[in-house]
C-alpha positions as CSV (number, residue, x, y, z in Angstrom):
1,M,258.7,148.4,90.4
2,S,259.3,151.1,93.0
3,D,263.0,151.1,92.3
4,V,262.6,152.4,88.7
5,Q,264.7,155.5,87.9
6,Y,264.9,155.7,84.1
7,V,262.8,153.9,81.5
8,L,264.9,152.7,78.5
9,Y,263.0,152.3,75.3
10,G,263.0,153.8,71.8
11,S,263.6,157.4,70.8
12,D,260.8,158.7,73.1
13,G,261.7,156.6,76.0
14,L,265.4,156.9,76.5
15,G,266.3,158.9,79.6
16,V,262.7,159.5,80.7
17,S,262.0,159.2,84.4
18,V,259.2,156.9,85.5
19,D,257.3,159.8,87.1
20,A,257.2,161.5,83.7
21,W,255.7,158.4,82.2
22,R,253.1,158.2,84.9
23,N,252.0,161.8,84.2
24,D,251.8,161.0,80.5
25,F,249.7,157.9,81.2
26,K,247.2,159.8,83.4
27,E,246.8,162.5,80.7
28,Y,246.4,159.7,78.1
29,I,243.6,158.1,80.2
30,E,241.8,161.4,80.6
31,E,242.2,162.4,76.9
32,M,240.9,159.1,75.6
33,E,238.2,158.9,78.4
34,L,239.3,155.3,79.2
35,D,237.9,153.3,82.1
36,I,241.4,152.5,83.5
37,E,242.8,153.2,86.9
38,P,246.1,155.2,86.7
39,E,247.6,152.8,89.3
40,N,247.0,149.8,87.1
41,E,250.6,148.6,86.7
42,I,250.0,146.2,83.8
43,E,248.2,148.9,81.7
44,F,250.8,151.4,82.6
45,Y,253.7,149.4,81.3
46,Q,251.8,148.3,78.3
47,Y,251.3,152.0,77.5
48,I,255.0,152.6,77.8
49,F,255.7,149.6,75.5
50,E,253.3,150.6,72.8
51,T,254.3,154.3,72.9
52,S,258.0,153.7,72.8
53,F,258.6,151.2,70.1
54,D,257.2,153.1,67.1
55,D,260.8,153.8,66.0
56,T,263.4,151.0,66.7
57,K,266.4,152.9,65.5
58,D,267.5,154.0,69.0
59,W,266.8,150.6,70.3
60,R,269.2,149.1,67.9
61,E,271.8,151.7,68.8
62,F,271.2,150.9,72.5
63,R,272.0,147.2,71.9
64,E,275.2,148.3,70.1
65,I,276.8,149.9,73.2
66,E,280.0,148.1,74.1
67,F,281.3,147.7,77.6
68,A,284.9,147.0,78.7
69,N,284.3,143.4,79.7
70,N,281.9,140.5,79.1
71,T,278.3,141.2,80.0
72,F,276.0,138.6,81.7
73,T,272.4,138.3,82.7
74,I,270.8,136.9,85.8
75,T,267.1,135.9,85.2
76,D,264.4,134.9,87.6
77,V,261.4,133.3,86.0
78,E,258.2,133.1,88.0
79,H,255.5,130.7,86.9
80,G,252.8,130.0,89.4
81,N,254.5,128.9,92.6
82,M,257.6,127.9,90.8
83,C,260.7,130.1,90.4
84,E,263.7,129.2,88.2
85,K,267.0,131.0,87.9
86,A,269.1,131.3,84.8
87,Y,272.6,132.7,84.0
88,K,274.1,133.6,80.7
89,E,277.4,135.3,79.7
90,F,278.1,137.1,76.5
91,A,281.6,137.4,75.0
92,D,280.9,140.4,72.8
93,N,280.6,142.8,75.7
94,K,277.1,144.0,74.6
95,I,273.6,144.2,76.0
96,H,271.5,141.1,75.0
97,L,267.8,141.9,75.8
98,E,265.4,141.0,73.0
99,L,261.9,142.0,72.2
100,E,259.5,139.1,72.8
101,P,256.1,138.7,71.2
102,N,252.9,138.6,73.3
103,T,254.8,139.9,76.3
104,I,254.6,143.1,78.3
105,Q,258.2,144.2,78.8
106,M,260.1,147.1,80.3
107,W,263.8,147.9,80.3
108,Y,264.9,150.4,82.9
109,L,267.8,151.6,85.1
110,D,267.0,151.3,88.7
111,K,268.1,153.8,91.4
112,Q,271.4,152.0,91.8
113,G,272.2,152.3,88.1
114,D,271.6,148.6,87.3
115,L,270.0,147.7,83.9
116,R,266.9,145.5,84.4
117,C,264.2,144.0,82.3
118,D,260.8,143.0,83.7
119,A,258.4,141.0,81.5
120,A,255.1,139.3,81.8
121,D,253.8,136.7,79.3
122,C,250.2,137.6,78.3
123,H,249.4,134.0,77.6
124,N,250.6,131.9,80.4
125,G,251.0,134.6,83.1
126,S,254.7,133.9,83.8
127,K,257.0,136.7,84.8
128,K,260.6,137.3,84.1
129,H,263.0,139.6,86.0
130,Q,266.4,140.1,84.4
131,L,269.5,141.9,85.6
132,C,272.3,142.8,83.2
133,R,275.8,143.5,84.4
134,A,279.4,143.6,83.2
135,Y,282.4,141.9,84.8
136,K,285.1,144.0,86.2
137,A,288.6,144.0,84.7
138,G,290.8,141.2,85.9
139,V,288.1,138.8,87.0
140,T,289.1,135.2,86.5
141,E,287.1,132.3,85.0
142,A,287.2,130.7,88.4
143,Q,285.5,133.7,90.0
144,K,282.9,133.7,87.3
145,E,282.1,130.1,87.8
146,E,281.9,130.6,91.6
147,L,279.4,133.5,91.1
148,K,277.4,131.5,88.6
149,D,277.1,128.5,91.0
150,R,276.0,130.8,93.8
151,L,273.5,132.6,91.6
152,L,271.9,129.4,90.4
153,S,271.7,128.0,93.9
154,G,270.2,131.2,95.2
155,T,273.0,131.8,97.7
156,A,274.7,134.8,96.1
157,S,274.5,138.0,98.0
158,Q,274.5,141.5,96.6
159,A,278.1,141.8,97.8
160,D,279.1,138.7,95.9
161,I,277.7,140.3,92.7
162,D,279.2,143.7,93.4
163,N,282.7,142.3,94.1
164,I,283.3,141.1,90.6
165,S,280.8,143.0,88.4
166,E,279.6,146.5,87.8
167,C,276.3,148.2,86.8
168,L,275.8,149.6,83.3
169,G,274.0,152.8,84.0
170,D,276.9,155.2,83.6
171,R,277.9,153.8,80.3
172,I,274.4,153.8,78.9
173,A,273.7,157.3,80.1
174,K,276.9,158.6,78.5
175,A,276.1,156.9,75.2
176,F,272.9,158.8,74.9
177,E,274.2,162.0,76.3
178,W,271.9,162.3,79.2
179,D,274.6,161.5,81.8
180,K,274.3,165.1,83.0
181,V,271.1,164.2,84.8
182,W,272.4,160.8,86.0
183,S,274.8,160.7,88.9
184,K,275.2,157.7,91.2
185,E,276.8,160.0,93.7
186,T,273.3,161.4,94.5
187,L,271.7,158.0,95.0
188,L,271.7,155.9,98.1
189,P,273.5,152.5,97.9
190,P,271.9,149.3,99.1
191,Y,274.1,149.5,102.3
192,C,277.2,151.1,103.7
193,F,279.6,151.0,106.7
194,S,279.8,153.7,109.2
195,Q,281.1,154.4,112.7
196,L,279.0,154.6,115.9
197,P,279.8,158.0,117.3
198,S,279.4,157.0,121.0
199,T,281.7,154.0,120.9
200,G,283.7,154.1,117.6
201,E,282.4,150.7,116.6
202,I,281.9,149.7,113.0
203,I,278.3,149.5,112.0
204,R,276.4,148.5,108.8
205,I,273.5,150.6,107.6
206,T,270.9,149.3,105.2
207,R,269.0,151.6,102.9
208,Y,265.5,152.6,104.2
209,E,265.9,150.7,107.4
210,D,265.9,152.5,110.8
211,G,268.9,152.0,113.0
212,Y,272.0,150.0,112.3
213,R,273.6,146.6,112.9
214,L,277.0,146.0,114.5
215,A,279.5,144.7,111.9
216,N,281.3,142.6,114.4
217,I,284.7,144.0,113.2
218,D,287.2,145.6,115.5
219,C,290.5,147.0,114.4
220,G,291.6,147.9,117.9
221,S,290.9,151.6,118.1
222,R,288.5,154.3,117.0
223,E,291.0,155.7,114.5
224,A,291.8,152.3,113.0
225,N,288.1,151.5,112.7
226,A,287.5,154.8,110.9
227,A,290.3,154.0,108.4
228,Y,289.0,150.5,107.8
229,I,285.4,151.9,107.2
230,K,286.8,154.1,104.4
231,E,288.4,151.0,102.8
232,L,285.2,149.0,103.2
233,N,283.0,151.7,101.6
234,K,285.6,152.3,98.8
235,S,285.5,148.5,98.0
236,I,281.7,148.7,97.5
237,R,281.9,152.1,95.7
238,V,280.2,154.1,98.4
239,T,281.2,157.8,98.6
240,E,281.6,159.9,101.8
241,A,278.5,161.9,100.9
242,Q,276.5,158.7,100.6
243,E,277.7,157.4,103.9
244,K,276.7,160.7,105.6
245,A,273.3,160.6,104.0
246,M,272.8,156.9,105.1
247,S,273.8,157.8,108.7
248,V,271.3,160.6,108.8
249,G,268.5,158.6,107.2
250,S,268.9,155.7,109.7
251,M,268.6,158.1,112.6
252,F,266.1,160.7,111.5
253,G,264.1,159.1,108.7
254,W,264.8,158.8,105.0
255,N,262.7,161.8,103.9
256,V,264.7,164.4,105.7
257,P,267.0,166.6,103.6
258,G,270.1,165.2,105.2
259,A,269.3,161.8,103.9
260,N,270.1,163.0,100.4
261,P,273.8,162.8,99.4
262,S,273.5,165.9,97.2
263,V,273.3,168.0,100.4
264,Y,276.9,167.2,101.2
265,L,278.0,167.5,97.6
266,K,276.6,171.0,97.5
267,S,278.2,171.8,100.9
268,A,281.6,170.8,99.6
269,A,281.1,172.9,96.5
270,S,279.9,176.0,98.4
271,P,281.3,175.9,102.0
272,Q,280.6,179.5,102.5
273,R,276.8,179.1,102.2
274,E,274.9,179.5,105.4
275,D,272.8,176.4,104.8
276,S,275.8,174.2,104.0
277,V,276.1,170.9,105.9
278,K,279.6,169.6,106.4
279,S,279.0,166.5,108.6
280,V,276.4,164.2,110.0
281,S,276.7,165.8,113.5
282,A,276.3,169.2,112.0
283,F,273.1,168.1,110.3
284,C,271.8,166.5,113.5
285,E,272.3,169.7,115.5
286,K,270.7,171.7,112.7
287,Y,267.8,169.3,112.4
288,K,267.2,169.2,116.2
289,K,267.2,173.0,116.3
290,Q,264.7,173.3,113.4
291,E,262.4,170.7,115.1
292,S,262.6,172.5,118.4
293,N,261.7,175.9,116.8
294,A,258.9,174.2,115.0
295,D,257.5,172.7,118.2
296,R,257.7,176.1,119.9
297,E,255.8,177.7,117.0
298,R,253.1,175.0,117.2
299,E,252.7,175.7,120.9
């Protein structure tokens, strides 16, 4: 559940960050003097569920949001050592996630803007993980069938899903007028393509992993590789700011300021600022200088 960004529930839950819910949960435990650990995930999500659904008006409105194309769900059901996959498409272009009795459920947007539902059956202990997406414009029935077959066989990659479908976060955020605090441009994508400065080779960087992997793609020159990288990232909806942040994160760690895309967005908006960062190399030099100064101070 570490990828939760916004919890989606009734009037109290729409657009609330998971950190805010955790703070509320801790205060609730202290106020009621309950013998519950704040880190107890089951109790935590049960608290969200019971708190949020006092008023179902907004939940009904949430399910009435329409998307441009057909929506579909991918479901993984865990029961003991068994895991089953399911796929279902909806022709009315709406969200189809229903309340289920005797089940702890949570609907949320993850950090990539995908709408997900996690549920646990209180009786038999089974767990359900559901992803809801919408097909892109122009997708053919043959493409849908191919994706469906790959999903059910467990061979579909994230790239296969991204190629013909899109996440629902932006549309949901706009419908409830909290899109001002939601911007995928400031989030890190699952992966991106970049260029190795020393050789000009095309590399692939995976979120939260150190280093890189060679993409085994060569367009003949450094310039041609750079142009192709832009096309590759554009096809998977990765911005230039995100690529820069991923490059820095893979080299210096994912907690440094330069691993946040917003650093480069702010720099573009205010190029005259002294602390602006215009490129990965600029950040690297600035970061090394700061570390060097810090080392001297410690000595």
